[in-house]
C-alpha positions as CSV (number, residue, x, y, z in Angstrom):
1,H,-23.9,12.2,-8.7
2,A,-22.6,13.0,-11.6
3,G,-19.6,15.0,-9.7
4,I,-19.4,18.1,-7.6
5,E,-19.1,20.8,-10.1
6,R,-22.0,18.9,-12.1
7,A,-23.9,19.0,-8.9
8,Y,-23.8,22.7,-8.2
9,Q,-24.6,23.6,-11.4
10,N,-27.9,22.0,-11.0
11,A,-28.4,23.1,-7.8
12,R,-27.5,27.2,-8.3
13,A,-29.9,26.9,-11.7
14,Q,-32.6,26.3,-8.5
15,Y,-32.2,27.2,-5.2
16,F,-30.0,29.3,-2.7
17,F,-28.6,28.8,0.5
18,R,-25.7,29.9,2.9
19,S,-22.8,27.7,1.7
20,M,-24.9,25.9,-0.8
21,L,-20.8,24.4,-2.0
22,T,-19.9,23.3,0.7
23,K,-22.1,20.9,2.2
24,L,-22.8,19.9,-1.8
25,E,-19.1,19.0,-1.5
26,T,-19.5,16.9,1.8
27,Y,-22.3,15.5,0.9
28,I,-21.9,14.3,-2.3
29,H,-17.7,12.7,-1.0
30,T,-20.3,10.9,2.5
31,C,-23.0,9.4,0.0
32,D,-23.0,5.5,0.2
33,S,-25.0,4.8,-3.1
34,C,-21.9,6.6,-4.8
35,H,-19.3,5.0,-3.5
36,R,-20.8,1.3,-3.8
37,N,-21.5,2.0,-7.5
38,K,-18.6,3.7,-8.6
39,P,-16.3,2.0,-10.3
40,H,-12.5,1.8,-8.6
41,Q,-10.0,4.4,-10.2
42,H,-7.0,2.2,-9.5
43,Q,-6.0,-1.4,-10.7
44,R,-7.4,-4.8,-9.1
45,Y,-6.3,-6.2,-5.6
46,G,-3.6,-8.4,-6.8
47,E,-3.3,-12.3,-5.5
48,L,-2.9,-12.7,-2.6
49,K,-0.1,-15.2,-1.2
50,W,-0.1,-16.9,1.8
51,I,3.9,-15.8,3.9
52,Y,5.1,-19.8,5.0
53,A,7.8,-18.9,8.5
54,P,10.8,-20.6,7.2
55,T,11.9,-23.3,10.3
56,Q,15.2,-22.3,10.3
57,P,16.5,-20.0,13.0
58,W,17.9,-16.8,11.7
59,S,17.3,-17.9,7.9
60,L,15.0,-15.4,6.7
61,I,15.2,-12.3,8.9
62,N,14.7,-8.3,7.8
63,L,16.8,-4.9,8.7
64,D,15.1,-1.7,9.7
65,F,18.0,1.2,9.5
66,I,17.7,3.6,11.8
67,V,19.9,7.0,10.7
68,K,20.9,10.3,11.2
69,L,20.8,9.4,15.0
70,P,23.9,11.8,17.1
71,E,26.7,10.1,16.7
72,A,27.5,8.6,20.5
73,V,30.7,6.1,20.9
74,Y,28.9,3.4,23.4
75,P,30.8,0.5,25.4
76,G,32.0,-1.7,23.7
77,H,32.3,0.4,20.9
78,D,35.3,2.4,19.4
79,F,33.4,4.4,16.6
80,L,31.1,7.2,17.1
81,A,28.3,5.1,15.3
82,D,25.5,7.4,13.9
83,S,22.5,4.7,12.9
84,V,21.9,1.5,14.5
85,C,19.9,-1.7,12.1
86,N,17.8,-4.2,13.9
87,A,17.7,-7.4,13.0
88,H,14.2,-9.3,13.6
89,C,13.9,-13.1,13.6
90,K,10.6,-14.1,11.6
91,S,10.9,-17.8,12.9
92,T,12.3,-17.2,16.1
93,R,10.6,-13.1,17.0
94,L,13.8,-12.4,18.4
95,A,15.5,-9.3,17.1
96,R,19.1,-8.2,18.2
97,M,20.3,-4.4,17.9
98,I,23.6,-3.9,16.1
99,I,25.2,-0.2,16.4
100,G,28.1,1.5,13.5
101,R,28.3,4.6,11.3
102,E,25.6,5.9,8.2
103,D,28.6,5.3,5.8
104,W,29.4,1.5,6.5
105,D,29.2,-0.7,3.4
106,A,26.8,-4.3,3.8
107,Q,30.2,-6.3,4.7
108,R,30.8,-4.2,7.9
109,W,27.6,-4.5,8.6
110,A,27.6,-8.1,8.5
111,E,30.6,-8.0,10.3
112,E,29.0,-7.0,13.2
113,F,26.1,-8.8,13.1
C-alpha cells in the first residue's frame, strides 16, 4: 500500500461506505505483506555482545536511586532520609538497600555503603 491517504483517495473515487477512512487505516496498519516487505525506517540494530559475569563478589554492581520519597527518620540513622539506593551485585545477585538523602554527593553515598 502506498499509504493511508493515497489508498483513501483511490478507494473514494470508486466506492463509498460508512467509516471508510477508519476501516482503511485499520486494514493498512494490520496488513501482513506491508509489514514484511517495507524497509525499516530506523538504523540497523547493532551487533549483540555477551555480558560476562564478574568472578569476584561486588566487583560489578548496578545502582538504582529512588528519590523524592517522604522524609522520615529510620532506626540507626540520625538524619531525615528521602532517598534509597539499591545496590545489586552482578555475580552473587545480592542486593543492598542504602538509606540516604537526595542532596548527598557520591562520596557520602559511598561512605554509607
